C-alpha positions as CSV (number, residue, x, y, z in Angstrom):
1,M,-77.2,0.0,43.7
2,E,-73.4,0.0,43.9
3,L,-71.9,2.4,41.4
4,D,-68.4,2.7,39.9
5,P,-68.2,6.5,39.3
6,L,-67.3,7.4,35.8
7,V,-68.2,11.2,35.5
8,D,-68.8,13.6,38.4
9,S,-69.4,17.2,37.4
10,P,-71.6,20.0,38.7
11,T,-74.2,19.1,36.0
12,V,-74.1,15.3,35.9
13,F,-72.9,12.2,37.7
14,I,-72.6,9.0,35.6
15,G,-71.9,5.7,37.4
16,H,-71.8,2.1,36.3
17,D,-73.7,-0.7,38.1
18,V,-71.6,-3.7,37.1
19,L,-73.7,-6.3,38.8
20,N,-77.0,-5.2,37.1
21,H,-75.4,-4.1,33.7
22,C,-76.8,-0.6,34.1
23,L,-75.6,3.0,33.8
24,Y,-76.9,5.6,36.2
25,A,-77.0,9.3,35.2
26,D,-78.0,12.0,37.7
27,W,-78.8,15.2,35.7
28,R,-78.3,18.3,38.0
29,G,-79.6,21.8,37.7
30,D,-81.0,23.7,34.7
31,Y,-81.0,22.1,31.3
32,N,-81.4,23.7,27.9
33,Q,-80.9,22.0,24.5
34,E,-77.1,22.5,24.4
35,M,-76.5,21.3,28.0
36,S,-78.6,18.3,27.2
37,R,-76.5,17.5,24.1
38,S,-73.3,17.9,26.1
39,T,-74.5,15.4,28.7
40,C,-75.8,13.1,26.0
41,R,-72.4,13.1,24.3
42,M,-70.8,12.1,27.7
43,L,-73.4,9.3,28.1
44,L,-72.6,8.0,24.6
45,A,-68.9,8.0,25.2
46,V,-69.5,6.1,28.4
47,Q,-71.9,3.7,26.7
48,R,-69.3,2.9,24.0
49,Q,-66.6,2.3,26.6
50,R,-68.8,0.2,28.9
51,P,-71.8,-1.1,26.9
52,C,-74.8,-1.5,29.1
53,P,-78.3,-2.6,28.0
54,K,-80.0,-0.4,30.7
55,L,-79.8,3.3,31.7
56,L,-81.4,5.0,34.6
57,N,-81.8,8.7,33.7
58,D,-82.4,10.4,37.0
59,Y,-83.9,13.9,36.4
60,S,-85.0,14.3,40.1
61,S,-82.1,16.8,40.6
62,M,-83.0,18.7,37.4
63,T,-84.4,22.1,38.4
64,R,-85.5,23.3,34.9
65,S,-85.7,21.8,31.4
66,T,-86.6,23.3,28.0
67,V,-85.3,20.2,26.1
68,Q,-87.2,18.9,23.1
69,L,-86.7,15.7,21.1
70,T,-84.9,16.8,17.9
71,Q,-83.4,15.0,14.9
72,W,-80.1,15.2,16.8
73,G,-81.7,13.5,19.8
74,E,-83.2,10.8,17.7
75,Q,-79.7,10.1,16.2
76,W,-78.2,10.0,19.7
77,L,-80.8,7.4,20.8
78,A,-80.0,5.3,17.7
79,D,-76.3,5.6,18.5
80,M,-76.9,4.6,22.1
81,Q,-79.0,1.6,20.9
82,A,-76.2,0.7,18.4
83,A,-73.8,0.7,21.4
84,G,-76.0,-1.8,23.2
85,L,-78.6,0.2,25.1
86,R,-82.0,-1.5,25.2
87,C,-84.1,0.3,27.8
88,I,-84.2,3.6,29.7
89,A,-85.9,4.4,33.0
90,W,-86.5,8.1,33.5
91,V,-87.0,9.5,37.0
92,L,-89.2,12.6,36.5
93,P,-88.0,16.0,37.7
94,H,-89.9,17.7,40.6
95,D,-90.5,21.0,38.7
96,P,-93.9,20.8,37.0
97,L,-92.8,22.3,33.6
98,A,-89.6,20.1,33.5
99,R,-91.8,17.1,34.4
100,Q,-94.1,17.8,31.5
101,V,-91.2,18.3,29.1
102,T,-89.7,15.0,30.2
103,E,-93.0,13.1,30.0
104,D,-93.5,14.4,26.4
105,L,-90.0,13.3,25.5
106,V,-90.4,9.8,26.9
107,Q,-93.7,9.4,25.1
108,A,-92.1,10.4,21.8
109,I,-89.4,7.8,21.9
110,D,-90.0,4.4,20.2
111,A,-86.6,2.8,20.9
112,P,-84.9,2.1,23.0
113,R,-87.8,1.2,25.3
114,G,-88.4,4.0,27.9
115,V,-90.6,4.4,30.9
116,A,-91.0,7.3,33.3
117,F,-91.1,7.0,37.1
118,L,-91.7,9.3,40.1
119,D,-88.7,8.0,42.1
120,V,-85.4,6.3,41.7
121,A,-86.4,3.1,43.6
122,S,-89.3,2.4,41.3
123,A,-87.2,3.1,38.2
124,Y,-84.4,0.9,39.4
125,S,-86.8,-1.9,40.3
126,W,-88.3,-1.8,36.8
127,L,-84.8,-1.8,35.2
128,R,-83.7,-4.8,37.3
129,R,-86.8,-6.8,36.0
130,Q,-86.1,-6.1,32.4
131,V,-84.6,-9.2,30.7
132,V,-82.3,-8.0,28.0
133,P,-79.3,-9.7,26.5
134,V,-76.0,-8.1,27.2
135,V,-75.3,-7.4,23.5
136,P,-71.9,-6.4,22.2
137,P,-72.1,-3.0,20.5
138,S,-72.2,-2.8,16.7
139,T,-69.0,-1.7,15.0
140,N,-70.5,0.7,12.5
């Protein structure tokens, strides 16, 4: 995976894999609802600038999570999908509680299609096999 870095902060790295039409987000540290929203806003801004049908959400560097899927999160997912996102691969965090929170989150999402993985290589391999059209984002 060769990434064009777009955001690099202490809490998140976001890169663009041009060859595979994929965004990569490395979530770092402890996450609560507000930190998650902040990172999601960054991802949406990036998705709107460089629409990609695939996202690798790497939570392996996340040390703690208390995030739940809310109405705000459902709207964010709809906005990401409207901006061209079609599938998300989640790499589960190592922390058992954060892992359970993430698994519950992934299971609650209907669209875009999401699958959880234990490692980045498996997640990336799955994303590369997904055949999704590179769709221009909607303008609403």
